[in-house]
C-alpha positions as CSV (number, residue, x, y, z in Angstrom):
1,X,55.6,-54.7,37.0
2,X,51.9,-55.2,36.3
3,X,50.0,-52.4,37.9
4,X,47.8,-53.6,40.7
5,X,44.4,-52.1,41.4
6,X,45.1,-51.6,45.1
7,X,48.2,-49.5,44.5
8,X,46.5,-46.1,44.3
9,X,44.1,-46.9,47.2
10,X,46.9,-47.9,49.5
11,X,48.9,-44.8,48.5
12,X,45.9,-42.6,49.4
13,X,45.9,-44.1,52.9
14,X,49.5,-43.2,53.7
15,X,50.1,-41.0,56.8
16,X,46.5,-41.0,57.8
17,X,47.3,-42.1,61.4
18,X,46.5,-45.8,60.9
19,X,48.5,-48.9,60.2
20,X,48.0,-50.4,56.7
21,X,47.6,-54.2,56.6
22,X,47.8,-56.2,53.4
23,X,46.5,-59.8,53.5
24,X,46.6,-62.5,50.8
25,X,48.0,-65.8,49.9
26,X,51.7,-66.3,49.2
27,X,53.1,-65.3,45.8
28,X,50.2,-62.9,44.9
29,X,52.7,-60.0,44.9
30,X,52.1,-58.3,48.3
31,X,55.8,-57.5,48.9
32,X,56.3,-56.3,45.3
33,X,53.3,-54.1,45.5
34,X,54.4,-52.5,48.8
35,X,57.9,-52.0,47.6
36,X,56.6,-50.3,44.5
37,X,54.5,-47.9,46.6
38,X,57.3,-47.1,49.0
39,X,60.0,-46.7,46.3
40,X,57.8,-43.9,44.8
41,X,57.8,-42.0,48.1
42,X,60.5,-39.4,48.7
43,X,61.2,-40.9,52.1
44,X,63.4,-43.7,53.3
45,X,61.8,-46.8,54.7
46,X,62.8,-49.6,57.1
47,X,62.1,-53.1,55.7
48,X,61.7,-55.9,58.3
49,X,61.1,-59.5,57.1
50,X,59.3,-61.7,59.6
51,X,60.9,-64.8,58.0
52,X,64.2,-63.8,59.6
53,X,64.9,-65.0,63.1
54,X,66.5,-61.8,64.4
55,X,63.6,-59.7,63.2
56,X,61.2,-62.0,65.0
57,X,63.3,-61.6,68.2
58,X,63.4,-57.8,67.9
59,X,59.7,-57.4,67.3
60,X,58.5,-60.0,69.8
61,X,57.7,-58.9,73.4
62,X,59.2,-55.5,72.7
63,X,58.7,-52.0,74.1
64,X,58.1,-48.6,72.5
65,X,61.6,-47.5,73.5
66,X,63.1,-50.4,71.6
67,X,60.9,-49.8,68.6
68,X,61.9,-46.1,68.5
69,X,65.6,-47.1,68.5
70,X,64.9,-49.6,65.8
71,X,63.0,-47.1,63.6
72,X,65.7,-44.4,63.9
73,X,65.2,-41.6,61.3
74,X,62.8,-43.6,59.1
75,X,59.2,-42.4,58.7
76,X,58.0,-45.5,57.0
77,X,58.2,-49.1,58.4
78,X,57.3,-52.1,56.3
79,X,57.0,-55.5,58.1
80,X,56.8,-58.3,55.6
81,X,55.4,-61.8,56.6
82,X,54.2,-60.3,59.8
83,X,52.2,-63.5,60.7
84,X,55.5,-65.1,61.6
85,X,56.2,-62.8,64.5
86,X,54.8,-63.9,67.9
87,X,52.7,-61.2,69.6
88,X,52.6,-59.1,66.4
89,X,49.2,-57.5,67.2
90,X,50.5,-55.8,70.4
91,X,53.7,-54.8,68.5
92,X,51.7,-53.1,65.8
93,X,49.6,-51.4,68.4
94,X,52.7,-50.0,70.1
95,X,53.9,-48.6,66.7
96,X,50.6,-46.9,66.0
97,X,50.0,-45.6,69.6
98,X,53.5,-44.7,70.7
99,X,55.2,-43.7,67.5
100,X,52.3,-42.1,65.6
101,X,54.5,-40.0,63.3
102,X,55.6,-43.1,61.4
103,X,53.6,-45.0,58.8
104,X,53.4,-48.7,59.5
105,X,52.7,-51.2,56.8
106,X,52.4,-55.0,57.4
107,X,51.7,-57.9,55.1
108,X,50.6,-61.3,56.0
109,X,49.9,-64.4,54.0
110,X,47.4,-66.1,56.2
111,X,44.4,-64.2,57.4
112,X,43.4,-66.7,60.0
113,X,46.8,-66.1,61.7
114,X,47.6,-62.5,61.3
115,X,44.1,-61.0,61.4
116,X,43.2,-63.0,64.5
117,X,46.3,-61.6,66.2
118,X,45.7,-58.0,65.2
119,X,42.0,-57.4,65.0
120,X,41.5,-56.7,68.7
121,X,44.7,-54.8,69.4
122,X,44.2,-52.7,66.3
123,X,40.5,-51.9,66.5
124,X,40.0,-48.5,64.9
125,X,43.8,-48.2,64.1
126,X,44.1,-49.9,60.8
127,X,43.2,-50.0,57.1
128,X,43.0,-53.6,55.9
129,X,43.3,-54.7,52.2
130,X,43.2,-58.1,50.5
131,X,45.4,-58.9,47.5
132,X,44.3,-61.7,45.2
133,X,45.9,-63.4,42.2
134,X,45.9,-61.1,39.1
135,X,42.4,-60.0,38.2
136,X,40.9,-59.9,34.7
137,X,40.7,-56.1,35.0
138,X,44.4,-55.8,36.0
139,X,45.5,-57.9,33.0
140,X,43.2,-55.9,30.7
141,X,44.9,-52.7,31.9
142,X,48.3,-54.3,31.4
143,X,47.9,-55.5,27.8
144,X,44.4,-54.6,26.6
145,X,41.0,-56.2,26.4
146,X,41.5,-58.1,23.2
147,X,44.8,-59.7,24.3
148,X,43.4,-60.8,27.6
149,X,40.2,-62.3,26.2
150,X,42.3,-64.3,23.8
151,X,44.1,-65.7,26.9
152,X,40.9,-66.7,28.7
153,X,41.5,-70.4,28.1
154,X,45.0,-70.0,29.5
155,X,43.6,-68.5,32.6
156,X,41.2,-71.3,33.1
157,X,43.9,-73.9,32.8
158,X,46.9,-72.2,34.5
159,X,45.3,-69.5,36.6
160,X,46.4,-65.9,37.3
161,X,49.2,-65.9,39.8
162,X,51.8,-63.3,38.9
163,X,54.6,-65.9,38.6
164,X,52.4,-67.8,36.2
165,X,51.2,-65.0,33.9
166,X,54.8,-63.6,33.6
167,X,56.4,-66.9,32.7
168,X,54.6,-68.3,29.6
169,X,55.8,-71.7,28.7
170,X,56.8,-72.7,32.2
171,X,53.3,-72.8,33.8
172,X,53.0,-76.4,34.8
173,X,56.4,-76.7,36.5
174,X,55.8,-73.4,38.4
175,X,52.2,-74.2,39.3
176,X,53.2,-77.5,40.9
177,X,55.8,-75.8,43.0
178,X,53.5,-73.0,43.8
179,X,50.6,-75.3,44.7
180,X,52.7,-77.2,47.3
181,X,54.2,-74.2,49.1
182,X,51.2,-72.0,48.8
183,X,48.7,-74.5,50.0
184,X,50.5,-76.1,52.9
185,X,53.2,-73.9,54.3
186,X,51.0,-71.6,56.5
187,X,48.3,-74.1,57.3
188,X,50.7,-76.9,58.5
189,X,52.4,-74.4,60.9
190,X,49.2,-74.6,62.9
191,X,49.2,-77.3,65.6
192,X,45.6,-78.1,64.8
193,X,46.5,-79.4,61.4
194,X,48.1,-82.8,62.3
195,X,47.3,-84.8,59.1
196,X,48.7,-83.3,55.9
197,X,47.8,-86.4,54.0
198,X,44.1,-85.9,55.0
199,X,44.4,-82.2,53.9
200,X,45.7,-83.3,50.5
201,X,42.8,-85.8,50.1
202,X,40.3,-83.2,51.1
203,X,41.7,-80.6,48.6
204,X,41.5,-83.2,45.8
205,X,37.9,-84.1,46.7
206,X,37.0,-80.4,46.7
207,X,38.8,-79.8,43.4
208,X,36.8,-82.5,41.8
209,X,33.5,-81.0,43.0
210,X,33.8,-77.3,41.9
211,X,30.4,-76.1,40.6
212,X,28.6,-78.9,42.6
213,X,26.9,-78.7,45.9
214,X,29.2,-80.3,48.6
215,X,28.2,-82.3,51.6
216,X,30.5,-82.5,54.6
217,X,29.3,-86.0,55.5
218,X,30.0,-87.3,52.0
219,X,33.4,-85.5,52.0
220,X,34.2,-87.1,55.4
221,X,33.5,-90.6,54.0
222,X,35.6,-89.9,50.9
223,X,38.7,-88.8,52.9
224,X,38.2,-91.1,55.9
225,X,37.6,-88.5,58.6
226,X,34.8,-87.2,60.8
227,X,32.5,-84.3,59.8
228,X,34.0,-81.9,62.4
229,X,37.5,-82.4,61.1
230,X,36.4,-81.9,57.5
231,X,34.6,-78.7,58.5
232,X,37.6,-77.4,60.5
233,X,40.0,-78.0,57.6
234,X,37.7,-76.4,55.1
235,X,37.5,-73.3,57.4
236,X,41.3,-73.2,57.5
237,X,41.6,-73.5,53.7
238,X,39.1,-70.6,53.3
239,X,40.9,-68.4,55.8
240,X,44.2,-69.0,54.1
241,X,42.7,-67.9,50.7
242,X,42.8,-71.3,49.0
243,X,39.0,-71.7,48.7
244,X,35.8,-69.8,49.4
245,X,32.3,-71.0,50.2
246,X,29.1,-70.0,48.5
247,X,26.0,-70.7,50.5
248,X,22.5,-71.3,49.2
249,X,20.0,-68.5,49.1
250,X,17.0,-69.3,51.3
251,X,14.1,-66.9,51.9
252,X,11.6,-69.6,53.0
253,X,10.4,-70.0,49.5
254,X,8.8,-73.5,49.2
255,X,11.3,-76.1,47.9
256,X,14.4,-73.9,48.2
257,X,17.3,-75.9,49.7
258,X,18.2,-74.5,53.1
259,X,21.8,-75.4,54.0
260,X,23.5,-76.1,50.7
261,X,27.0,-74.8,49.9
262,X,29.4,-74.8,47.0
263,X,33.1,-74.4,47.3
264,X,35.3,-72.7,44.7
265,X,39.0,-72.1,44.4
266,X,40.4,-68.5,44.3
267,X,42.6,-69.7,41.4
268,X,41.8,-72.2,38.6
269,X,45.5,-73.0,38.1
270,X,45.9,-74.1,41.7
271,X,42.8,-76.2,41.4
272,X,44.1,-77.9,38.2
273,X,47.5,-78.5,39.8
274,X,45.8,-80.3,42.7
275,X,44.2,-82.9,40.4
276,X,47.2,-82.7,37.9
277,X,45.0,-81.9,34.9
278,X,46.3,-79.3,32.5
279,X,44.5,-80.5,29.4
280,X,43.3,-77.9,27.0
281,X,39.8,-76.5,27.1
282,X,38.7,-78.5,24.1
283,X,39.7,-81.8,25.8
284,X,38.1,-81.2,29.2
285,X,34.8,-82.5,30.5
286,X,35.0,-79.9,33.4
287,X,35.3,-76.8,31.3
288,X,31.9,-75.5,32.3
289,X,32.7,-75.9,36.0
290,X,36.1,-74.2,35.5
291,X,34.5,-71.3,33.7
292,X,31.9,-71.0,36.5
293,X,34.8,-71.0,39.1
294,X,36.7,-68.4,37.2
295,X,33.8,-66.0,36.8
296,X,32.7,-66.2,40.4
297,X,36.3,-65.8,41.7
298,X,36.8,-62.8,39.3
299,X,33.5,-61.3,40.4
300,X,34.7,-61.6,44.0
301,X,37.9,-59.7,43.2
302,X,35.9,-57.1,41.3
303,X,33.6,-56.4,44.2
304,X,36.4,-56.3,46.8
305,X,38.6,-53.9,44.8
306,X,35.6,-51.6,44.2
307,X,34.6,-51.7,47.8
308,X,31.1,-53.0,47.0
309,X,29.4,-54.8,49.9
310,X,27.4,-57.7,48.5
311,X,26.1,-61.0,49.9
312,X,26.7,-63.8,47.4
313,X,24.8,-67.1,47.1
314,X,23.7,-69.8,44.7
315,X,20.1,-70.8,44.3
316,X,18.6,-74.3,44.0
317,X,15.4,-76.0,44.7
318,X,14.7,-79.6,45.7
319,X,13.6,-80.2,42.1
320,X,17.2,-79.3,41.0
321,X,16.3,-75.9,39.5
322,X,19.4,-73.8,39.8
323,X,21.0,-70.4,39.3
324,X,24.8,-70.1,39.5
325,X,25.2,-66.9,41.4
326,X,22.9,-64.6,43.3
327,X,24.0,-61.2,44.7
328,X,22.1,-59.3,47.2
329,X,22.9,-55.7,48.2
330,X,20.2,-53.7,50.1
331,X,17.0,-54.2,48.1
332,X,18.8,-55.1,44.9
333,X,19.0,-58.8,43.9
334,X,21.0,-59.9,40.8
335,X,20.9,-63.4,39.3
336,X,23.8,-64.6,37.1
337,X,23.8,-67.7,34.9
338,X,27.4,-68.5,33.8
339,X,27.8,-70.2,30.4
340,X,31.1,-71.1,28.7
341,X,29.4,-71.3,25.3
342,X,28.5,-67.8,24.2
343,X,25.6,-69.2,22.1
344,X,24.0,-71.0,25.0
345,X,20.8,-69.6,26.2
346,X,20.0,-69.4,29.9
347,X,16.6,-69.9,31.4
348,X,15.8,-68.4,34.8
349,X,13.3,-70.8,36.5
350,X,9.7,-69.6,36.9
351,X,9.9,-70.4,40.6
352,X,12.7,-68.0,41.0
353,X,11.2,-65.2,38.8
354,X,7.8,-65.6,40.6
355,X,9.3,-65.3,44.1
356,X,11.9,-62.7,43.3
357,X,10.2,-60.6,40.6
358,X,12.5,-57.6,41.3
359,X,15.7,-59.6,40.5
360,X,17.9,-58.4,37.7
361,X,19.0,-61.4,35.5
362,X,22.3,-61.7,33.6
363,X,24.0,-64.3,31.5
364,X,27.8,-64.2,31.7
365,X,29.8,-65.7,28.9
366,X,33.3,-65.1,27.3
367,X,31.8,-62.5,25.0
368,X,30.5,-60.2,27.7
369,X,32.8,-61.0,30.7
370,X,34.2,-57.5,30.9
371,X,30.7,-56.1,31.7
372,X,30.7,-58.0,35.0
373,X,34.3,-58.0,36.2
374,X,35.9,-55.1,34.3
375,X,33.8,-52.0,35.1
376,X,35.0,-49.4,37.5
377,X,38.7,-49.8,36.9
378,X,40.8,-46.9,35.7
């Protein structure tokens, strides 16, 4: 098993009187991670899989008495695929309030489903974590910095899902299977998603626009839908960990765009599977956009796993001056230009430097990637 950064942090939260929730897309290794943590404990645990009908029946509309009988002598309870269980929020609340001596752990593959059901019932009663596809830092820890940097082109083409990185040579076949089940299974369970063909068109349009500013009206025209439907589907895709949005920084500086947004994929392999393009880096016209997507997604993992609260943006003016990534934390502003060619020089526009003189500027390329997404990991 490849060691996951969250493992020690989750272990440190055991038996602190709160439920532990682990969110993330399918196939990122949530169940594997929790099983590894629980297997190392000198205590038996009860495993309940929300995909099984009888488990859903037992845990739906239940009582504390029924739950006590179900738990029996166990002191650890692991509910997998918890989003499949109706009324799961109240069930988790019963566990934490009425059976406080047990440690409850639940995983869910769709944050829009599970977190909406548990946020209110579990206010103040939970530790919540998010697990992403394998991070650069996790892979460096697994087989070393030099080996992982040699595999950067592989990561840009095939991504970093556990099933992909552990099965070299079978990436394309497994990615196509993964992309289908991962992208649609949870989203299509919602009644509000009634047009899977429209969803597929939208995903392809977004995949072809990574690194570019997107416009909902233009997207609606491309896929043949109205603006509200496009915005709703994009929101669902973000909440299910397929994509994430990056808004434009605007501090009322003259000529800064006000409502721009970019959309990136959490995993480059999934993005490439959507457009069915697995060409090598040297043959691609989108390698710069792929590298930008990879770096920004890895930076997102890095900040999350290190518990760093940062607001992220891109910056652009109406004259098309642009900076790829801006991070704001308190009084600190950092600006990142992301270059695939390590010899490329980046210029930070005078307009930006004049209006944000305190900003720290960085150029991220394959040669120094570890400085921005590898620090702080042990």
